[in-house]
C-alpha positions in Angstrom: 114.4 78.5 -23.6 117.1 79.3 -21.1 114.6 80.5 -18.6 112.6 77.2 -18.8 115.8 75.1 -18.4 116.8 77.2 -15.3 113.4 76.7 -13.8 113.7 73.0 -14.1 117.2 73.1 -12.7 116.1 75.1 -9.7 113.1 72.8 -9.1 115.4 69.8 -8.9 117.9 71.6 -6.6 115.1 72.7 -4.3 113.6 69.3 -4.2 116.8 67.6 -3.3 118.1 70.4 -1.1 121.4 70.6 -3.0 123.5 73.6 -4.3 123.9 74.3 -8.0 127.5 73.9 -9.2 128.6 75.5 -12.5 131.9 76.0 -14.3 133.7 79.2 -14.0 134.6 79.9 -17.6 136.5 82.9 -18.8 136.5 83.9 -22.5 138.5 87.2 -22.3 141.6 85.8 -23.8 139.6 84.2 -26.6 137.7 87.3 -27.4 141.0 89.4 -27.4 142.4 87.0 -30.0 139.4 87.3 -32.3 141.3 89.8 -34.5 143.5 87.0 -35.7 140.6 84.6 -36.5 138.2 84.6 -39.3 134.8 86.3 -39.2 132.8 83.1 -38.8 134.7 82.0 -35.7 134.6 85.5 -34.2 130.8 85.6 -34.7 130.3 82.2 -33.2 132.4 83.0 -30.1 130.8 86.4 -29.6 127.3 85.1 -29.8 127.9 82.4 -27.2 125.4 83.2 -24.5 127.4 81.9 -21.5 127.3 85.2 -19.6 123.5 85.4 -20.1 123.0 81.9 -18.9 125.2 82.4 -15.9 123.4 85.6 -14.9 120.0 84.0 -15.2 121.1 81.0 -13.1 122.7 83.3 -10.4 119.7 85.6 -10.2 117.1 82.8 -10.0 119.2 80.8 -7.5 119.5 83.9 -5.3 115.8 84.5 -5.4 115.0 80.9 -4.5 117.6 80.8 -1.7 119.7 78.1 -3.4 123.5 78.2 -3.1 125.4 78.6 -6.4 129.0 77.3 -6.4 131.5 78.0 -9.2 134.3 75.5 -9.8 137.3 75.6 -12.0 136.9 73.5 -15.2 140.6 72.4 -15.3 141.1 68.9 -16.5 137.4 68.0 -15.9 137.1 66.3 -19.3 140.2 64.2 -18.9 139.3 63.2 -15.3 135.7 62.4 -16.2 136.6 60.4 -19.3 139.2 58.3 -17.4 137.4 57.8 -14.1 133.7 57.8 -14.9 132.7 57.6 -18.6 133.6 53.9 -19.0 132.5 52.9 -15.6 129.0 54.3 -15.9 128.6 54.2 -19.6 128.2 58.0 -20.0 129.6 60.4 -22.5 132.7 62.5 -21.8 130.6 65.6 -21.4 128.4 64.0 -18.8 131.4 62.6 -17.0 133.0 66.1 -17.0 129.8 67.5 -15.5 130.0 64.7 -12.8 133.5 65.8 -11.9 132.4 69.5 -11.6 129.5 68.4 -9.4 131.7 66.3 -7.2 134.2 69.1 -6.8 131.3 71.4 -5.7 130.3 68.9 -3.1 133.8 68.8 -1.6 135.3 65.7 -3.2 138.9 65.9 -4.5 138.9 65.0 -8.1 142.2 64.1 -9.6 143.5 61.6 -12.1 144.3 58.2 -10.6 148.0 57.8 -9.9 148.5 55.2 -12.6 147.2 57.8 -15.1 149.4 60.7 -14.0 151.6 60.7 -17.1 152.3 63.2 -19.8 149.5 63.2 -22.3 150.4 63.6 -26.0 150.5 67.1 -27.2 147.5 68.4 -29.2 148.0 68.5 -33.0 148.3 72.3 -32.9 151.4 72.0 -30.7 153.1 68.9 -32.2 155.8 71.0 -33.8 157.0 72.1 -30.4 158.3 69.8 -27.7 157.5 70.6 -24.0 160.9 69.5 -22.7 163.0 71.2 -25.3 164.1 74.8 -24.8 166.4 76.5 -27.2 169.1 78.7 -25.8 171.4 80.2 -28.4 172.6 77.4 -30.6 172.0 74.7 -28.0 168.9 72.7 -27.2 168.3 71.9 -23.5 
């Protein structure tokens, strides 16, 4: 299944004479923390075939002479959702992929200046405040 999807991807890239841009994901920290998590979560993360997919894409792109670019996935979901999802009527995942592709083609993708604010903390961090640091008995 992965091989067929990669063949289709390479055919499109060759036809349009464009490079392939992928996210550079790193799961080392997650895998190191698996001891704390339950077995079901550990099994799910360990069976994730990202490395296999990445290897197949890299090998096939090299054989076909198609450039493979890796871009950092930082804030792609937020930028995509705010800039492109509503405008083009696409999902947040497709919008994030659009941001990654645009970064690979040399466009600077940042949040619009009116949106450069502090986002609310995720639920898992709501007990902590980003601006509060405790030193001794005092809060700074």
